[in-house]
C-alpha positions as CSV (number, residue, x, y, z in Angstrom):
1,M,-17.8,-54.8,-20.5
2,S,-14.2,-56.1,-20.6
3,I,-11.6,-53.6,-20.4
4,S,-8.3,-54.5,-22.4
5,I,-4.9,-54.0,-21.1
6,D,-4.0,-52.0,-24.2
7,H,-6.8,-49.7,-23.3
8,I,-5.4,-49.3,-19.7
9,K,-1.8,-48.7,-21.0
10,K,-2.7,-46.1,-23.4
11,L,-4.8,-44.2,-21.2
12,R,-2.4,-44.4,-18.3
13,A,0.4,-43.1,-20.5
14,E,-1.9,-40.1,-21.5
15,T,-3.0,-39.2,-18.0
16,K,-0.3,-40.7,-15.7
17,A,-3.0,-41.9,-13.3
18,G,-2.7,-45.0,-11.4
19,V,-3.7,-48.3,-13.0
20,M,-6.9,-48.8,-10.7
21,E,-8.1,-45.4,-11.4
22,V,-7.7,-46.0,-15.2
23,R,-9.4,-49.2,-14.9
24,K,-12.4,-47.5,-13.0
25,A,-12.4,-44.6,-15.4
26,L,-12.8,-47.1,-18.4
27,E,-15.4,-49.2,-16.6
28,E,-17.3,-45.9,-15.9
29,A,-17.1,-44.9,-19.4
30,K,-18.0,-48.2,-20.7
31,G,-14.6,-48.4,-22.7
32,D,-15.0,-44.9,-24.1
33,M,-11.4,-43.6,-24.0
34,A,-12.3,-39.7,-24.4
35,E,-15.3,-40.2,-21.7
36,A,-12.6,-42.0,-19.3
37,K,-10.1,-39.2,-19.6
38,K,-12.9,-36.8,-18.8
39,W,-13.9,-38.9,-15.8
40,L,-10.2,-39.0,-14.4
41,I,-9.8,-35.1,-14.8
42,S,-13.2,-34.7,-13.0
43,Q,-11.7,-37.0,-10.2
44,G,-8.7,-35.0,-10.2
45,L,-10.2,-31.9,-9.7
46,V,-12.4,-33.2,-6.8
47,K,-9.2,-34.5,-5.0
48,A,-7.5,-31.4,-5.6
49,A,-10.3,-29.3,-4.0
50,K,-10.2,-31.2,-0.8
51,K,-6.6,-30.5,-0.5
52,A,-7.0,-26.7,-1.2
53,D,-7.0,-26.0,2.7
54,R,-4.0,-28.0,3.7
55,E,-1.1,-25.8,4.9
56,T,1.7,-25.4,2.5
57,G,4.9,-24.9,4.6
58,E,7.5,-26.2,2.3
59,G,8.1,-25.8,-1.3
60,L,11.0,-24.4,-3.6
61,I,11.8,-21.1,-5.3
62,V,12.4,-22.0,-8.9
63,S,13.8,-19.7,-11.5
64,Y,13.5,-19.9,-15.4
65,I,15.7,-17.9,-17.8
66,H,14.3,-17.4,-21.3
67,N,15.3,-15.9,-24.8
68,G,19.0,-15.9,-24.4
69,G,19.2,-14.5,-20.8
70,K,17.2,-11.4,-21.6
71,V,14.0,-12.5,-19.5
72,G,13.8,-14.5,-16.4
73,A,11.2,-15.4,-13.8
74,M,11.3,-16.8,-10.3
75,V,8.5,-18.5,-8.6
76,K,7.9,-19.5,-5.0
77,L,5.8,-22.6,-5.0
78,G,4.7,-24.0,-1.8
79,C,3.5,-27.6,-0.9
80,E,3.1,-29.6,2.1
81,T,6.2,-31.4,2.6
82,D,10.1,-31.4,1.6
83,F,9.7,-34.9,-0.1
84,V,7.3,-33.5,-2.8
85,A,9.4,-30.2,-3.2
86,N,12.4,-32.5,-4.0
87,T,10.3,-34.5,-6.8
88,E,11.0,-34.0,-10.3
89,E,7.3,-33.5,-11.1
90,F,7.2,-30.7,-8.8
91,Q,10.3,-28.9,-9.8
92,T,9.1,-29.3,-13.5
93,L,5.7,-27.6,-12.5
94,G,7.8,-24.6,-11.2
95,K,9.8,-24.4,-14.3
96,E,6.5,-24.8,-16.3
97,I,5.0,-21.6,-14.2
98,G,8.3,-19.8,-14.5
99,M,8.3,-20.1,-18.2
100,Q,4.5,-18.9,-18.1
101,I,5.4,-16.0,-16.1
102,A,8.4,-15.0,-18.3
103,S,6.3,-15.4,-21.5
104,M,3.1,-13.9,-20.6
105,N,3.9,-11.4,-17.9
106,P,1.1,-11.6,-15.3
107,E,0.8,-8.9,-13.0
108,T,-0.7,-10.9,-10.1
109,I,-1.0,-14.4,-9.2
110,E,-4.5,-14.3,-9.8
111,E,-4.1,-13.3,-13.4
112,L,-1.3,-16.1,-13.7
113,L,-3.8,-18.7,-12.6
114,K,-6.5,-17.7,-15.0
115,Q,-4.1,-17.4,-18.1
116,D,-4.0,-20.4,-20.6
117,Y,-1.2,-22.5,-20.4
118,I,1.2,-21.6,-23.2
119,R,1.8,-25.3,-23.9
120,D,-1.7,-26.4,-24.1
121,G,-4.2,-23.9,-24.5
122,S,-7.1,-25.9,-23.7
123,K,-6.0,-25.7,-19.8
124,T,-5.3,-22.7,-17.6
125,I,-2.3,-22.7,-15.0
126,D,-4.9,-23.2,-12.4
127,A,-5.9,-26.4,-14.1
128,L,-2.3,-27.4,-14.6
129,I,-1.6,-27.0,-10.8
130,K,-4.8,-28.9,-10.0
131,E,-3.6,-31.8,-12.2
132,S,-0.2,-31.7,-10.2
133,I,-2.2,-31.7,-7.0
134,A,-4.3,-34.8,-8.1
135,K,-1.0,-36.6,-9.2
136,I,1.2,-35.7,-6.3
137,G,-1.3,-35.8,-3.6
138,E,-0.6,-32.6,-2.0
139,N,-1.6,-29.1,-1.9
140,I,0.3,-26.8,-4.3
141,V,0.2,-23.0,-4.3
142,V,2.0,-20.3,-6.2
143,L,3.0,-18.2,-3.2
144,E,4.9,-15.4,-4.9
145,M,6.4,-14.5,-8.4
146,K,8.8,-12.1,-10.2
147,R,9.6,-11.4,-13.7
148,M,12.7,-9.6,-14.8
149,E,13.7,-8.2,-18.6
150,I,16.6,-6.6,-19.9
């Protein structure tokens, strides 16, 4: 089956996966976009699982202030290198997790990871982190979190 460049562009825009990965996914799914997306997600989860044991000695503390300054959260997010910690994608992930903490008030990290992501209820915070691991290529771990409210 011939895979069109338009299909590759569209799936790449939706998933942020590399061109070759998108092409392979479309080939595996015989051109079916939904199946190719599922395949890419499953491959990302496999990649994330392989990185789970890696040391996370670097990272950032990210703050998020919500609702006119009445609610805030801080999250200590670990990764493997300072290079990744300084990327926009890693910092955005930290802000998204901080927003989740401020909005949903989880009591433990385990509870946070199981929560449905407030921007997309079809995935959990754990799945959001695993997607980032697959894209970035390093292990990412929520090390600490704190929510404050006035």
